[in-house]
C-alpha positions in Angstrom: -19.0 -15.7 51.3 -21.8 -14.8 49.4 -21.1 -11.1 49.7 -17.6 -11.7 49.0 -18.7 -13.7 45.7 -21.0 -10.7 44.7 -18.5 -8.3 45.2 -15.9 -10.3 42.7 -18.7 -10.8 40.2 -19.4 -7.1 40.3 -15.4 -6.3 40.2 -15.3 -8.6 37.0 -18.5 -7.1 35.4 -17.2 -3.5 35.9 -13.5 -4.4 34.4 -15.4 -6.0 31.4 -17.5 -3.1 31.0 -14.7 -0.6 31.2 -12.6 -2.6 28.7 -15.5 -2.7 26.1 -16.2 0.7 26.7 -12.3 1.7 26.2 -12.4 -0.5 23.1 -15.5 1.1 21.4 -14.1 4.5 22.3 -10.8 3.7 20.5 -12.6 2.4 17.6 -14.8 5.3 17.4 -12.1 7.8 17.4 -9.4 6.0 15.2 -9.3 7.5 11.7 -11.4 5.3 9.3 -9.8 6.3 6.1 -13.3 5.2 4.0 -13.0 8.4 2.0 -10.7 11.2 0.5 -7.3 9.7 2.0 -7.9 6.1 2.1 -4.5 4.9 2.0 -4.7 4.3 5.8 -7.3 0.9 5.0 -4.7 -0.7 2.8 -2.7 -2.3 5.0 -5.2 -4.0 7.0 -7.2 -5.2 3.8 -4.7 -7.5 2.7 -5.9 -9.8 5.8 -9.1 -10.1 4.1 -7.6 -12.0 1.0 -8.8 -15.5 0.8 -6.7 -16.5 -2.4 -3.0 -17.4 -2.9 -0.7 -14.4 -4.3 2.4 -15.5 -6.5 3.2 -11.8 -6.8 3.4 -9.4 -3.9 4.1 -5.7 -4.5 5.7 -3.5 -1.8 6.2 0.3 -1.2 4.5 3.5 -1.7 2.4 5.3 -4.2 5.2 4.2 -6.9 3.3 0.8 -6.8 -0.3 1.1 -5.5 -1.2 4.2 -7.9 0.6 2.5 -11.0 -0.4 -1.2 -11.2 -3.6 -2.7 -11.5 -3.7 -6.5 -10.2 -7.1 -7.1 -11.5 -6.1 -6.2 -15.1 -3.2 -8.4 -14.5 -5.5 -11.3 -13.6 -8.0 -10.4 -16.5 -5.1 -10.8 -19.0 -2.7 -13.2 -17.6 -4.2 -15.0 -15.0 -1.6 -13.7 -12.3 -2.7 -13.6 -8.9 -1.2 -10.6 -7.2 -1.8 -7.9 -4.5 -0.2 -4.7 -3.8 1.0 -4.0 0.2 1.5 -0.5 -0.3 0.6 2.6 1.9 1.5 6.3 1.7 5.0 7.0 1.5 5.9 3.6 2.8 9.5 3.6 3.9 12.0 0.9 2.9 12.1 -0.9 6.5 8.4 -0.9 6.6 8.4 -2.5 3.3 10.7 -5.1 4.9 8.5 -5.9 8.0 5.5 -5.9 5.6 7.1 -8.7 3.7 8.1 -10.8 6.9 4.5 -10.5 7.8 3.2 -11.7 4.6 5.5 -14.7 4.7 3.6 -15.7 7.8 1.0 -16.8 5.6 2.1 -17.3 2.1 5.4 -17.5 -0.1 5.1 -15.5 -3.4 7.4 -16.3 -6.5 8.0 -12.7 -7.1 8.2 -9.8 -4.9 8.3 -6.4 -6.6 9.9 -3.4 -4.6 9.6 0.3 -5.7 12.9 2.2 -5.2 11.2 5.5 -4.4 11.2 5.3 -0.8 15.1 4.8 -0.9 15.4 8.6 -0.9 14.3 8.6 3.0 16.7 7.3 5.6 14.3 7.9 8.4 10.5 8.7 8.6 9.3 11.8 8.1 5.9 12.0 9.6 3.8 10.3 12.0 0.9 10.5 9.9 2.7 8.1 7.3 3.6 5.8 10.0 0.1 5.5 11.4 -1.3 4.6 8.0 1.1 1.9 7.2 1.5 0.7 10.9 -2.1 0.7 12.7 -3.5 -1.5 10.2 -0.7 -4.3 10.8 -1.7 -7.5 13.0 0.2 -7.8 16.2 3.3 -9.7 15.7 6.9 -9.2 16.4 7.1 -7.7 12.8 4.6 -5.0 13.8 6.4 -4.3 17.1 9.8 -4.0 14.9 8.3 -1.7 12.5 7.0 0.4 14.9 10.6 0.8 16.8 12.2 1.3 13.7 9.6 3.8 12.3 8.7 6.2 15.3 9.7 9.9 15.1 10.8 12.2 17.7 7.8 12.7 20.2 6.1 9.2 19.3 5.8 6.6 21.9 5.2 2.7 21.6 2.4 2.9 24.0 0.3 4.8 21.7 0.2 2.1 19.0 -0.5 -0.5 21.4 -3.5 1.7 22.7 -4.2 4.2 19.8 -6.8 6.0 21.5 -3.8 7.8 23.6 -2.8 9.3 20.0 -6.3 10.2 18.7 -8.1 11.1 22.0 -8.5 14.6 20.9 -10.9 13.7 17.9 -13.9 14.1 19.0 -14.8 17.5 17.0 -13.4 16.0 13.9 -15.8 12.7 14.1 -18.2 12.6 11.1 -21.2 9.9 10.3 -18.4 7.9 8.7 -16.8 7.3 12.1 -20.0 5.7 13.5 -21.0 4.0 10.6 -17.7 2.1 10.4 -16.7 1.8 14.4 -17.3 -2.1 13.5 -16.5 -2.8 10.2 -14.9 -1.0 7.0 -15.6 -1.3 3.4 -12.6 -2.5 1.1 -11.4 0.8 -0.6 -8.8 -0.6 -2.9 -8.5 -3.4 -5.5 -5.9 -5.6 -4.5 -4.1 -2.8 -3.0 -4.8 -0.5 -6.4 -5.9 2.7 -5.5 -8.3 4.0 -8.6 -8.5 6.9 -9.9 -10.7 7.5 -13.2 -10.1 11.4 -13.6 -7.8 13.2 -15.5 -5.6 16.0 -15.5 -2.7 16.1 -18.1 0.8 16.6 -17.5 1.7 20.2 -18.3 5.3 20.0 -17.3 7.4 19.6 -13.8 8.6 22.2 -11.8 12.4 22.4 -11.6 13.8 19.8 -9.2 16.3 21.0 -6.5 19.8 19.8 -7.5 21.3 16.9 -5.5 23.7 17.9 -2.8 24.8 13.8 -2.0 23.4 11.2 -4.4 24.3 8.6 -2.0 21.1 6.8 -0.4 21.3 6.9 3.4 23.0 3.5 5.4 19.8 2.9 7.0 17.5 2.5 3.8 20.5 0.7 1.9 20.7 -1.7 5.0 17.1 -2.8 4.8 17.0 -3.1 0.9 19.8 -5.4 1.6 17.9 -7.2 4.1 15.1 -7.6 1.5 17.3 -9.1 -0.9 18.7 -11.6 1.6 15.2 -12.5 2.7 14.0 -12.9 -0.7 17.1 -15.2 -1.2 16.7 -17.4 1.9 13.0 -17.8 0.8 13.7 -18.7 -3.1 11.8 -15.6 -3.9 12.5 -13.5 -7.2 13.1 -9.9 -6.2 12.2 -7.2 -9.1 13.0 -3.4 -8.2 11.0 -1.4 -10.1 10.5 2.5 -10.6 7.2 3.8 -12.0 7.4 5.7 -15.4 7.1 9.1 -13.5 10.0 11.3 -14.3 9.4 13.8 -11.2 11.1 13.3 -7.7 13.6 10.9 -9.1 17.0 11.7 -10.2 19.6 9.9 -12.9 22.1 9.5 -10.1 19.7 7.6 -8.0 18.7 5.3 -10.7 22.5 4.5 -11.2 22.8 3.9 -7.6 19.9 1.2 -7.8 21.6 -0.2 -11.0 24.6 -0.8 -9.4 23.0 -2.6 -6.7 20.9 -4.4 -8.6 24.0 -5.6 -10.6 25.9 -6.5 -7.4 23.1 -8.6 -6.3 22.0 -10.1 -9.3 18.5 -8.5 -9.3 16.3 -7.3 -12.3 15.6 -3.3 -11.9 13.2 -2.0 -14.2 12.7 1.8 -14.6 9.5 2.0 -16.5 10.3 5.3 -17.8 12.7 3.3 -20.2 9.4 1.9 -21.9 6.8 4.6 -21.9 6.6 4.2 -25.6 6.4 0.5 -25.5 3.7 0.5 -23.0 1.7 3.6 -24.9 1.7 5.6 -22.4 0.2 9.1 -22.8 0.6 11.6 -19.9 -1.9 13.7 -21.7 -4.7 11.3 -21.0 -2.9 8.7 -18.4 -2.6 10.7 -15.2 -5.1 12.2 -12.7 -2.7 14.7 -11.3 -0.7 16.1 -14.3 1.9 13.6 -14.3 2.5 12.7 -10.7 0.8 9.1 -10.7 -1.3 7.3 -13.2 -5.0 7.0 -13.6 -6.6 4.0 -14.4 -5.9 4.1 -17.9 -2.2 4.5 -17.5 -2.2 2.0 -14.8 -3.9 -0.6 -17.1 -1.3 0.1 -19.7 1.5 -0.5 -17.5 -0.2 -3.6 -16.1 -0.6 -5.0 -19.3 3.0 -4.6 -20.1 4.2 -5.6 -16.7 1.8 -8.5 -16.7 3.3 -10.0 -20.2 6.6 -9.7 -18.7 6.3 -11.7 -15.6 4.3 -14.3 -17.6 7.1 -14.4 -20.0 10.2 -14.4 -17.5 8.7 -16.4 -14.5 6.9 -19.7 -13.9 3.4 -18.1 -12.8 0.3 -20.3 -12.4 -2.8 -18.9 -14.7 -5.2 -18.9 -11.8 -8.2 -18.1 -14.4 -8.0 -21.8 -14.8 -8.7 -22.6 -11.0 -12.1 -22.8 -10.2 -12.0 -21.9 -6.5 -9.5 -18.9 -7.4 -11.3 -17.6 -10.4 -14.6 -17.7 -8.7 -13.1 -15.1 -6.0 -11.5 -13.1 -8.8 -15.0 -13.0 -11.0 -16.2 -11.1 -7.8 -13.3 -8.8 -7.7 -13.8 -7.9 -11.2 -17.2 -7.0 -10.4 -16.2 -4.5 -7.8 -13.3 -3.1 -9.8 -15.8 -2.4 -12.4 -18.5 -0.9 -10.2 -15.8 1.1 -8.5 -14.8 2.3 -12.3 -18.4 2.9 -13.2 -19.1 4.8 -10.0 -16.1 7.3 -10.6 -17.0 7.9 -14.1 -20.7 8.6 -13.2 -19.5 11.1 -10.5 -16.9 12.7 -12.9 -20.0 13.0 -15.5 -22.2 14.5 -12.9 -20.1 16.9 -11.3 -17.0 17.3 -13.5 -14.8 15.9 -10.9 -14.6 13.1 -8.2 -16.3 13.7 -4.8 -16.3 10.5 -2.8 -12.7 9.8 -4.2 -11.8 13.3 -4.2 -8.7 13.7 -2.3 -5.2 13.2 -3.6 -3.4 10.3 -2.7 -0.1 10.6 -0.6 2.9 9.3 -2.2 
């Protein structure tokens, strides 16, 4: 009996040690997204939030590079968060919205229409940056199944070590430093850039052969619309004030959908002069994305619109929420000052230097 009991204990201990070792190796090998391309951290950072959000943004770089929730709070008391990620597909926005609705119900959802151009996922790397950070639920399962490209397997999302097992020769000090915890890389989902590369003209765009959006993309746009209607949430469709990568025919398609579903669609290209946007100073990559100066102008403009048209709480009057946001403002200002110091010292960004993915 005693020998049998010892064998059972040894087996249990060995199993626990093996599981712990596997977990550690998996955590070590998974990309940390702490420097350079940090968008892979954005999905999971949302779960660290402790305050309510009456406005939630969803989508790709159209939202996470161009809107500053901290600025909208400072100016209007709006509590918002950007659940954005690199090339976030419209079906991923749908499942991220469902995921968010498990814990809070915003009054307004803002969705970029930029990703409607994609009817299926293009790269596994984009999927990983959006999906690996999701907490496990039926929504994550459905998002993975809706997103997997050829050659991907569901089990590799359950056990990412199967996907990243060959990263040993890519490991850096950052991987070891952030095995157990990761730093916040965004400001309520906003990707800050303080450098400036002036707009100098866009390259010619390829003519459209077919201006219709795909049935899969449009089907999920309808699902998002229906879900918002069911939950009493106002849905706003938006396009960032960036002309490149968008076509007039696509704009017409979105407007037709908005009209048919009684939605608001705002193409901010129509309001560039109203917000005082200047792409000689307000972009960090020659007009593809806004820098902090452009994002704050857009946020001032949109914040005023939201405040005027929706019944939003001024959380500057809420002691608990304002206390959290005061810390967020300090973090925002510290990141801005750190980037400006890098630019002054090196002439460009070092730790924040990799261009974001759209």
